[in-house]
C-alpha positions in Angstrom: -4.2 -28.5 67.9 -3.9 -31.7 65.8 -6.4 -30.4 63.3 -4.6 -27.1 63.0 -1.2 -28.8 62.4 -2.8 -31.0 59.8 -4.2 -28.0 57.9 -0.8 -26.3 58.0 0.8 -29.4 56.6 -1.8 -29.6 53.8 -1.3 -25.9 52.9 2.5 -26.4 52.8 2.1 -29.4 50.5 0.0 -27.4 48.0 2.3 -24.3 48.3 5.4 -26.2 47.5 4.5 -27.0 43.8 3.1 -23.6 43.3 6.3 -21.9 44.5 8.3 -24.2 42.2 6.1 -23.3 39.2 6.4 -19.6 40.0 10.2 -19.9 40.2 10.3 -21.8 36.8 8.1 -19.1 35.3 10.4 -16.3 36.5 13.5 -18.1 35.2 11.7 -18.8 31.9 10.7 -15.1 31.5 14.2 -14.0 32.3 15.7 -16.5 29.9 13.3 -15.4 27.2 14.2 -11.8 27.8 17.9 -12.6 27.5 17.5 -14.6 24.3 15.2 -11.9 22.9 17.7 -9.2 23.7 20.5 -11.2 22.0 18.3 -12.1 19.0 17.1 -8.6 18.5 20.4 -6.9 19.3 20.6 -5.5 15.7 17.2 -3.9 15.7 17.5 -2.7 19.3 21.1 -1.5 19.6 22.7 -1.1 16.2 20.2 0.8 14.2 19.1 -2.5 12.6 21.9 -2.2 10.1 22.4 -5.3 7.9 23.9 -6.4 4.6 21.4 -7.4 1.9 23.8 -7.9 -1.0 27.5 -7.7 0.0 29.2 -4.6 -1.2 26.0 -3.5 -3.0 22.9 -3.1 -0.8 22.5 -2.5 2.9 19.4 -1.8 5.1 18.8 0.0 8.4 16.5 1.9 10.6 16.6 5.7 10.7 20.2 6.6 11.7 21.3 9.8 13.5 23.4 12.1 11.3 26.6 11.1 13.0 25.9 7.4 12.6 24.8 7.8 9.0 28.1 9.6 8.3 30.1 6.8 9.8 28.2 4.2 7.8 28.7 6.1 4.6 32.5 6.2 5.2 32.8 2.6 6.5 30.8 1.0 3.7 31.7 3.6 1.0 28.0 4.2 0.3 27.2 6.1 -2.9 23.4 6.4 -2.4 20.9 6.6 0.5 17.3 5.8 -0.2 14.9 7.0 2.4 11.6 5.0 2.4 9.7 7.1 4.9 6.4 9.0 4.3 6.3 12.8 3.9 5.0 13.5 7.5 7.7 11.3 9.0 10.6 12.9 7.1 10.0 16.6 7.9 12.1 16.7 11.0 15.0 14.6 9.7 14.9 15.1 5.9 17.2 18.2 5.8 19.8 16.8 8.2 20.0 13.5 6.4 20.3 15.2 3.0 23.1 17.5 4.3 25.1 14.4 5.6 24.8 12.6 2.3 25.9 15.7 0.3 28.9 16.3 2.6 30.1 12.7 2.0 29.4 12.8 -1.8 26.5 10.4 -1.7 23.2 10.7 -3.5 20.0 11.1 -1.5 16.7 9.7 -2.8 13.2 9.6 -1.3 10.6 7.0 -2.0 7.4 7.4 0.1 6.2 4.1 1.3 3.8 3.1 4.1 3.3 -0.2 5.8 0.5 -1.1 3.3 0.9 -2.4 -0.2 2.2 0.5 -2.3 0.4 1.9 -5.4 1.8 0.5 -8.7 3.5 3.8 -9.6 5.4 3.8 -6.2 6.6 0.3 -6.7 7.7 1.1 -10.2 9.7 4.1 -8.9 11.3 1.8 -6.3 12.3 -0.8 -8.9 13.6 1.9 -11.2 15.7 3.4 -8.4 17.1 0.1 -7.4 18.2 -0.5 -11.0 19.8 3.0 -11.5 21.0 4.3 -8.2 24.8 4.3 -7.6 26.0 1.5 -5.4 26.7 0.6 -2.7 23.4 1.9 -1.4 21.5 2.0 1.9 17.8 1.5 2.2 16.1 2.7 5.4 12.8 3.5 6.9 11.9 4.3 10.6 12.7 1.0 12.3 14.3 -0.8 9.4 11.7 -3.6 9.6 8.7 -3.5 7.1 9.4 -0.9 4.4 13.1 -1.7 4.4 12.1 -5.3 4.2 10.0 -4.9 1.0 12.7 -2.7 -0.6 15.4 -5.2 0.3 13.3 -8.1 -1.0 12.9 -6.3 -4.3 16.7 -5.7 -4.5 17.2 -9.5 -3.9 14.8 -10.4 -6.7 16.4 -7.9 -9.1 19.8 -9.3 -8.4 18.7 -12.8 -9.4 17.9 -14.1 -5.9 15.0 -16.5 -5.4 11.6 -15.6 -3.9 12.5 -17.7 -0.8 15.6 -15.6 -0.4 13.6 -12.4 -0.8 11.2 -13.6 1.9 14.1 -13.8 4.4 14.1 -10.0 4.4 11.0 -10.3 6.5 12.7 -12.3 9.2 12.9 -12.1 13.0 16.5 -11.0 12.6 15.3 -7.6 11.4 12.6 -7.3 14.1 9.7 -8.5 11.9 7.3 -10.3 14.2 4.2 -11.5 12.3 1.8 -11.1 15.2 3.0 -7.5 15.9 4.1 -6.1 12.6 1.8 -5.1 9.8 1.7 -8.1 7.5 0.6 -6.3 4.3 4.0 -5.7 2.6 4.9 -9.4 2.4 1.7 -9.8 0.3 3.6 -8.2 -2.6 5.8 -11.3 -2.7 2.7 -13.5 -2.4 1.0 -11.9 -5.4 4.1 -12.1 -7.5 4.6 -15.7 -6.7 0.9 -16.4 -7.6 1.3 -14.5 -10.9 4.3 -16.8 -11.7 2.5 -19.9 -10.7 -0.5 -19.2 -12.9 1.8 -19.0 -15.9 4.0 -21.9 -14.9 7.1 -19.7 -14.7 10.0 -19.5 -12.4 11.3 -16.2 -11.2 13.8 -14.1 -13.2 14.7 -10.4 -12.7 13.1 -9.5 -16.0 9.8 -11.2 -15.1 9.8 -9.4 -11.8 10.3 -6.1 -13.7 7.5 -7.0 -16.1 5.1 -7.9 -13.4 5.8 -4.6 -11.5 5.4 -2.6 -14.7 2.2 -4.2 -16.1 0.5 -6.6 -13.8 1.1 -5.6 -10.2 -2.1 -4.7 -8.3 -2.2 -3.5 -4.7 -5.0 -5.4 -3.0 -8.1 -5.5 -5.3 -7.8 -1.9 -6.7 -7.9 -2.5 -10.4 -10.9 -2.3 -12.7 -11.8 -1.8 -16.4 -14.8 0.5 -16.8 -16.8 0.5 -20.1 -19.7 3.0 -20.7 -22.9 1.3 -21.8 -25.5 4.1 -21.6 -24.0 7.6 -21.1 -25.7 10.8 -22.4 -23.6 13.5 -23.9 -26.2 16.2 -22.8 -29.3 16.4 -20.7 -32.0 19.0 -20.1 -31.6 21.0 -16.8 -34.0 19.7 -14.2 -34.4 16.2 -15.6 -31.4 14.3 -14.4 -30.4 11.0 -16.1 -29.0 7.5 -15.5 -25.5 6.4 -16.5 -24.7 2.7 -16.9 -21.2 1.1 -16.9 -19.8 -2.4 -17.1 -17.1 -2.9 -14.5 -14.7 -5.8 -14.9 -12.5 -7.0 -12.0 -9.0 -7.1 -13.5 -7.3 -7.6 -10.0 -6.2 -10.9 -8.5 -8.7 -10.5 -5.6 -12.5 -10.2 -5.3 -14.4 -7.0 -4.9 -17.0 -6.7 -2.1 -19.8 -4.4 -3.3 -22.2 -3.2 -0.6 -25.6 -1.6 -0.5 -24.4 0.4 2.5 -23.2 3.8 1.5 -20.5 4.0 4.2 -18.5 0.8 3.4 -17.6 -1.5 0.6 -16.9 -0.9 -3.1 -19.1 1.5 -5.1 -19.2 3.2 -8.5 -18.0 6.7 -8.0 -17.7 9.9 -10.0 -15.5 13.0 -9.3 -17.3 15.8 -11.1 -16.0 19.2 -12.2 -18.1 22.0 -13.6 -16.3 24.4 -16.0 -17.8 27.7 -16.8 -16.1 31.1 -17.2 -17.4 32.4 -13.8 -18.0 29.1 -12.0 -15.9 26.1 -11.1 -17.4 23.5 -8.8 -16.3 20.1 -7.7 -18.3 17.4 -6.1 -18.7 13.6 -6.0 -21.4 11.1 -6.8 -21.9 7.5 -5.8 -23.8 4.5 -7.4 -23.7 0.8 -7.7 -25.2 0.1 -4.3 -25.4 -3.7 -4.4 -24.5 -6.5 -2.1 -22.4 -8.5 -4.4 -19.0 -10.3 -4.6 -17.2 -9.9 -8.0 -14.5 -12.4 -8.5 -11.4 -11.8 -10.7 -12.3 -11.7 -14.3 -16.0 -11.2 -13.6 -18.0 -8.2 -14.8 -21.0 -6.4 -13.3 -23.3 -3.6 -14.6 -23.4 -0.6 -12.3 -25.6 2.5 -12.5 -25.1 6.0 -11.2 -27.7 8.8 -11.1 -27.0 12.3 -12.5 -29.0 14.5 -10.2 -31.7 16.8 -11.5 -30.3 19.7 -9.5 -27.3 20.4 -11.8 -27.1 23.9 -13.2 -26.7 24.6 -16.9 -23.1 24.2 -18.0 -20.3 21.9 -19.0 -19.3 19.1 -16.7 -16.4 16.6 -16.7 -17.0 13.2 -15.0 -14.0 11.1 -13.8 -15.6 7.7 -13.4 -13.9 5.2 -11.1 -14.6 2.6 -8.4 -14.1 3.6 -4.7 -13.5 1.5 -1.6 -15.6 3.7 0.6 -13.7 5.6 3.3 -10.5 3.9 2.2 -9.3 4.5 -1.4 -10.3 5.4 -4.9 -9.1 2.7 -7.2 -7.2 5.3 -9.4 -5.1 6.3 -6.3 -3.6 2.8 -6.4 -3.0 2.6 -10.1 -6.3 1.7 -11.8 -7.3 3.7 -14.8 -10.5 5.8 -14.5 -12.4 7.0 -17.6 -13.3 10.6 -18.3 -16.6 11.7 -19.8 -18.0 15.1 -20.8 -21.6 16.1 -20.1 -23.5 19.3 -21.0 -26.5 20.4 -19.1 -28.7 22.6 -21.3 -31.7 24.8 -20.7 -34.8 23.2 -22.2 -35.5 26.0 -24.7 -31.9 26.1 -25.9 -31.7 22.3 -26.3 -35.0 22.3 -28.2 -33.7 25.0 -30.5 -30.5 23.1 -31.2 -32.4 20.0 -32.0 -34.7 21.9 -34.4 -31.9 23.7 -36.2 -30.8 20.5 -38.0 -34.2 19.9 -39.7 -36.1 21.8 -42.4 
């Protein structure tokens, strides 16, 4: 009996601290939940509606037609800029457009994703922020990431600092770095780096200049120069095309010998004949190589010997395999023409210029 009583006492001694720890944990979780609910009351309960620039720019999540109408009246909004992608807007686009029209506001659509936008899209956003009637409302689905980059751009265009623009990606708006997609704040990182390289401070005009001429999403920018490109070949022989590719982005390229990943030289090819129109793609430049900004590399691509006789147009570009063509993100491809000739016809053409 004495031994049993001793074991019970020992168990109770160990159980006491564990129970206290458990109670503290429960209280801590409850307190964290209360603080979180208070801190995120805007994103959770009020459509994430916030002022960016008083009396000029506001931001929010997707609002119901009734709530949107009330916000338009309350803040005398003259423009609503929807930042959602095409697939997202199909069910809400019409209703939102009708509400803005009823209240005499303009409706605009800029299709953004949670990834760094192509240069043309960012240019469109900056142009709209400069020209849309104010006060204006910027919104996406949750009012967090895409509304954040659009609001940050509005701050920079109004003369605010980069530090002030970064505050648009704040916990107040529901932006949690470990949960949210972190790509859009990289737009500000790249702009700040561009300024630092030149020893400049931010001005609205420099931001516009950067967006117009020097902004690059990720590493998707290249300059291609043809080195050895035939204008015509004999059917059944094939040929080799060589290009110099220069990395004009602020980030390195990762070329890979693996055909399913990495950066490659690519061609979108179209055949034009009166009765035939075919399109296909080619790949080349299969090398394991890192190309740093400003560096050049010579890449090759094979013209297959199976092409039929006819006229072809080659749109030469780089491609991040299974992700993006560089030209989709604002890089400039080059266009080349190639004629595939029957051997007897090509020989006849060659001989016709000689006595």
